[in-house]
N, C-alpha and C positions, 0 to 999 in steps of 0.2 A: 112213636116206636111201637113195634108189633111183637107178637109172641116169638120168643127166641132171640130177641135183640139183647145185646150184652155190652157191658162197660167194664174195663179193667183199669183200676187206679191204685195209687200208693195207699197202703193201709194207714189209717189214722191211729190205730192202736199198737201196731207192731212194726218197728223199723225193719226195713229190708223185705217185708212181705207186701203182698198186693191183695186187693179185694176185687172179687168178681161179682157184679150185680147182673142178674139174668131175669128177663121178663118172662113170666109164666102166666099167660092169660091176663087177668086183671091185677096180678100181684107181682112183686119183685122179690126174688130170693137172692140171698147173699152167701158167698162162699169165700173162704180165705185161701189164697194161693201162697203156699209156704216156699221159702227158698232153702235149699240144702246147703250145708256148710261147704261141701266140696263142689258146689255149683249145680245148677239145675233147679227145677220147680216141681211142685206137686199140689194137688188138692187132696187126693187120697194117697197115702204113702205107698200103696201097692203099685201105683203107676207114676213113674217119674219122667220128666222131660228135660232135654238139654237147654231149651229156650222157651220163652212165653209163646213165640210163634208156633212151635211144635205142639205145645199144650192146646192152643186155640184150634189148630188143625185137627188134633185128635178128638176134642170135644165137639168139633163141628161135624165130624163124621158120625159120632155116636154119643148119646148122653152119658153112658158109662157111670151111672150113679147120680148125675145131675138131674134136675127136674125136667129138662128138655135140652136138646143139643143146641150148641151155639150157632145161630143162623146168620146174623149180620150185626156189625157194630151199631150202637145207638147213634141216632142222628141228634146232633146238638142243636137245640132251638134257642135262639137268643131271647132273653126276657124282653117283654114289651117296653119296659123302661129304658133298656139299652138302645133299642131301635129308636125310640123317641129322642133320647139324648143325642144320638148320632145325627138324627135328622134335623134337630133344632140347634145343635151346637152347644158348647160349654157356657155360653152367656145365659142360658136358661137353667134354672135349678128345678129339680124334681123333688 
């Protein structure tokens, strides 16, 4: 994954919120995406969005306070053990 790659997932610490992980060079920065009681989402309360898609489109056009603008979703790479398991089948244990 390269500079500007991002991943949005359910927050582990706050129900109904999301976490945004964003690659900034060699580091990954994390932001909380909060959900409004009346619907909608925000990272910074001054800018709210009706949907996560709208939020992604906005921060894709401009960083607007993030370390870098959202460029493309992270590519999921399977772990080598998973690849070996699928290649060898369940009769082999790792």
